[in-house]
N, C-alpha and C positions, 0 to 999 in steps of 0.2 A: 504493499498501499503505498502511495505516494505522501509525503507531508501535506501535499495540497489538498487532496482527496481525504485526508485524515480529519483536515481542519474543517472541512464542509460539512460531513456527514455527522458530526458529534460525537464521535465513538473516539475520544482522545484523553478519555481518562485517566487511563494507565497504558503504560509501554512507551517504546520508543517506534517514531516513522521515520524513516529516514527516505530521502531522495537525492539528486545529485543535479547541480546545474553548473556543467562545464567541470571545473576542480573544486567546486564548492560546495559543501554538505549543506543540507536542509534538512532540520528534524524536529519533531514536536517530543517534547520530553516532559511536559507538565505534568505534576501529580498532584493530585489534591490537597491542600492543607487544613487549616482551620479557621474558626471565625472566633476573635476575640472577645468573650463574654461581656466585656466591659464599655468598649468601642464600638462593637460591631464591626470593625474592620474584619475584611477577608483577605485571609492569604492564601496563596497557592505557590507552590514550589516551582520554579520555572526551569531549572535544570535537574538532573537524575541521572546521568550517566556517573559511572565510578571512574570520574577523573576529577580531581580538585578545580573548582570554578571559583570566581571572585566578581563581585560586580564593580571593582576598580574605583573604589573612594577617592583619594588623593585630594578630599575636600572640594571637589569639583564635582560637576553632575555629567556623567559621560552618559548622555542623553540625547537624542533628538530635540529641535524646537517647539516641536508639539507634543512631547511626550511619550511617542510612539513605540520609539526604538532605544533600547539601552545597549552598552556596550559591555560585554563578557569576556573575562580573562581567563584562558585556561592552562592547566599545567600537566600534560600529560607525562606520564613516567617516562624518563630518559630521553625524552625528545623536550625541543625548544618550545616556550609557550606559546599559545596559540589567540589570535583576537578572533569572538565572536560576537554576533548582534542577535540580541531577544526583540522579538515582535511584540509588543503586549496585547497588542488588538487580533493579531493573528495567532498567538499563541505559539511561534515557532523560535528556534534559533536558528543562526546561518553561520557557518563558519566562514572566517574570510580570509585567515592564512596564518603562517606564524608571524610572530611578533611579540613585543612587550609595549602596554599601551600606558603613555607616559602623561597625556593632556587633551583636554577637550575646550574648543569653543561652540558650547549647546548652541547658541544663539545664530551660526552659522553653519550648523551642521555637521561641524567638523571636529575628527578624532584624529591626533596624532601618537602614531608609533612608530619603532625601531627595529628593522630586521637585521640582522647580521649575517653577512656574508664571508663565512670563513675563508672560500677557497681565495676570494679575492682580498682578504683583509679589509672589507669595507664594511661600513654599515649605512642603511639607508634610513633616513626618516621619511615614513610613510605617512600620506593625509588619506583618512577615510571620510567621505561624503556620506552621512546618515541618511540623506533625502533619497539618493539613486543606488546608493552601496558602493560607488566607483571607488578606487585609489589610484592614487599617483606618487611620483617620489618627489617630496618637499626640499630636501636637501641629502648629500651624501657627505659621511665623515669617515677618516680613517678609524679601523675598527678600537684601537686604544683610546680614541677620542670621543667613543659613543660615549652621551649623558647617559648617568644613572638615573637623575630625575631631570625633569623637563616641564614647562608651561609654556602656553601659548597666550598671547593679549587676545581680547575678544574680537577685536577688529583683524587679527592674524597677520598682524606687522610685523610684531619681534615674537622669536621663539627664545627661551633661555634656558640652558642646561647644565648642568655639572652633578657634584660638585667634582673639582679636580684636587686632590692635594698638591702643593706646592712647598711644604716643609714648614717646620717649626708649628705647627698644628693650624697654618693657614689655608683656605681652601679658595679655588678660582671658579667665577661662574662664568659660561659663554654665551656670547650675546650673538644672534643670527637675524640679519633684517631680511625676512623670507620675501621681500618684495625685488632685491637685486641680489640676493644671496650671499651676501657678503659676512664673514664671521669676526669675532674680536674677542677680547676681554671683556666683560663688564666690569667686574670687579673683584675684589679678594679681601675675605675677612676670617678673621681669626675664630675659630671653634665652630664653623658653619658646614659640620660633617653631616646633618640632617636638615636640610633646608625647609622641607616643606613649601615648596614654590609655587607662587600664587600671585596674578595679576589681577588688579582690582579692575571687574568687569565694567566699570565705569570711567576709568583713567587707565590706558595702558601704559603708560608711562611710571606706574607704582606697581614695584614687585614686593610683595611680604616675604621675608626671609624669618626662617627662626635659628637662632644662634644659639647651640647646646653649650653653654659656659660649664668649665670644670668645679667642682665643689658643691658647697652648699646653698648656692644661688642658684642654680639650675637654670632652666632656659631664659630667655628673652626673644624679644622679635623687634626686627628693623624694618623700614621701607628703602628702598633703592629706586633711583631714578632710572627708567632702564635707558633714556637719553643719553644721561650723562655720568651715571654709576656714582652718583653721591651717595652714600648711607647715612640715612635718620635713623636713631635710635627710638624705639618707643619706650617710653615710663610704664613697663609692665615687668613682671616675675621680681623678685627680691632686689630691693626694699620696697618696690612702690606697689605690689600685690604680693597676695599669695603665691607661692611656688605654681608655676604652669604646670599642664598635662602635657604640653606639649601638641594640642589639637587648638587648631585656630582656623580663622577663615573671613574673608571680606564678607560684610552682611549686604548682600546684593550691590547694587552701584548707588549705595548710601555714602561711600567713604570710609566707613565706619569697620572697624575690625572686631569681630566677638571671639572670646577663647574660653575654655575652661580650666580651672586651678585643677591643683593636682588632686585627684580624689581618692587616694590610697593612703596618703600621708596620715600614720597612726596619732601625730601630734596636733593635726590641724583640726581647728576648732570647727565644729559643723557650720556655723553659719558661713564660715569662709569657703566654703563647699559651692561649686556652682558654676554661672556663666556670668563674665564680664564684658564690657564694649569699650573701644577707644578710639578715636579718631586720631592721622598722624599730628594735629595740633593742638590736641588735649596735653593739660597737662597730668591728669589722674582720669585713670579708668571708674568707669561705673559698673556699678551691679544689674543686672538683669534678671535674674534669677537665683536664689541661693538656697544654701540648705540640702541638698541634693548632690552626690557622688556622681556628676554627669562626666562624659569622658569623649568618645568621637563625637565631633561636631561637625554639621552641615546647615546650609540655610537655603531657604528657596529661593527660586529665582527673582522674585518679584521683592525680595528682604525681607518680607513682614513675618517669617516664621522660623525656628529653629528645630532641628532635627538632631536627637541626640540619644546615646545607648548610656545606659545606669551600669556605673563600673562593677558594681558586686552581681546584680541581678542579670544583665544583660537585657533588660525591658528598653522600648524604644519608646520615647517622650517625643511628643511636638509642643512648641509653647510658641506665644505669641513676641515677637521681640520688643514691641512697644508696652506690650502690657503686663509682661512678664509673667502671665498665667501659662502652665504646662498641664498636660493631660496624656495619661500612658496611652498609647496607638495600639500594640501588641507587644507579646512576647518574643523574642527572635529564637529563642530554645537552645542559643548557640553555649557552647562549654568553652570561654576565652581563655587561650593559651598563647604561648609564643608566635606560633606561625598568626601571620597577618590576616591568614584566611579564615581562621576562627573568632575575629573579631567581626562583630555587627557590621559596623561601617555603614550607618542609615544614611540616606541622602534622599530628598523629594523629587521626582521628575518635574520639568520646566510648567507642566499642565497643574501641578499641585493636585494631582489623582492618585499617587501610589509614591509608596515610600519601598523604595530597593534595599535589602540586605543581605549578609551572609548568614548562615546559620550551618553548625556541623551536627546538627542534632542525629543525622542518619549515618553519622559516622565518616563521612566525606563532606568536606566543605561544597553547599550547593548557593543557588542565587534564588531568592524569593521576593516576593513582592505583596504588599498589604495596599489592599485598597481602600483609600482613605473615606469615610462614610460622610453623605449629605449631612451639612450642619456641623461637622467634626470642627473646623478651621473657624466658624463664625465664635465661637464659644470663645474662641483663645484671642480673638480682637476685638468682641463688642464691648463698650464703654461698660 
């Protein structure tokens, strides 16, 4: 049975159906999930093969502009990672090819991923168009210069990749002008080994980076001017705020950064736990929602809602950024450990219709979608 037939005749509740489009594989892997008894959210399991799958969080939305398609990263045993696309409306998944997903500009239906060419000692930065599923080469690196992390600006002018160690705990970021293909060094920053690169959706010149300072001070954040390389520290982390959790994101196009503070610190007062916000021009961060050990964080495309998982229970919450009110959407049922694919990493699709997350409840990490019930979001924003 082909995937197309399976999707039309309604008999897709169990099993895997597969067809081929050239070298691409189309499959229906969806399995029944559950309904959250409190919120009424309906959860479905989008992937089910015995291969580790991830929703590619990166504090970004790896989704199409209309919220219908999402990107899935798969890690086949003893083979390179693969990029897949999940279609939420047709309940299918499609294999794009080998590659490691790095960044997305959902407003332009663009996803960027890296493919290694071992024979030629090269690496290609590929662009996937989620509207028509076409791919093309955006840039080519020498293999040893392929970035471990990367981010593209919303207008697809700039790509920033890294980090590259240059000695004495100093790390370099590479800037690529995608319009003319020129690459150079953007900046060099000490202790920037886990940068969480993110460009402001409302300002393509502002790059948010995480700086993991050594010692008791923990991480802090800075904004880098993508055009000039100028680095401006943000007044977050010790001594300005409680310890950062290492999870932060731009709040839509508002120009604000929101972040969670360390949820696992045994000496942290409960009141210090939660979510804070700061703008690059602010002298101090302001609390948004306190009292809960929130962890991995995302924001809706319109900048109105935060999506976050609970450090202890791995439940998924959605809250209003302006009101600070939050409500549990569903359980993720994952068992969080060291593998990143065991982390729920929830984010909301750009149409505010689904929350996509990971769970390893079946024993293998898979990707799930929780459909947001009618009226749920309005309760979080109403006066």
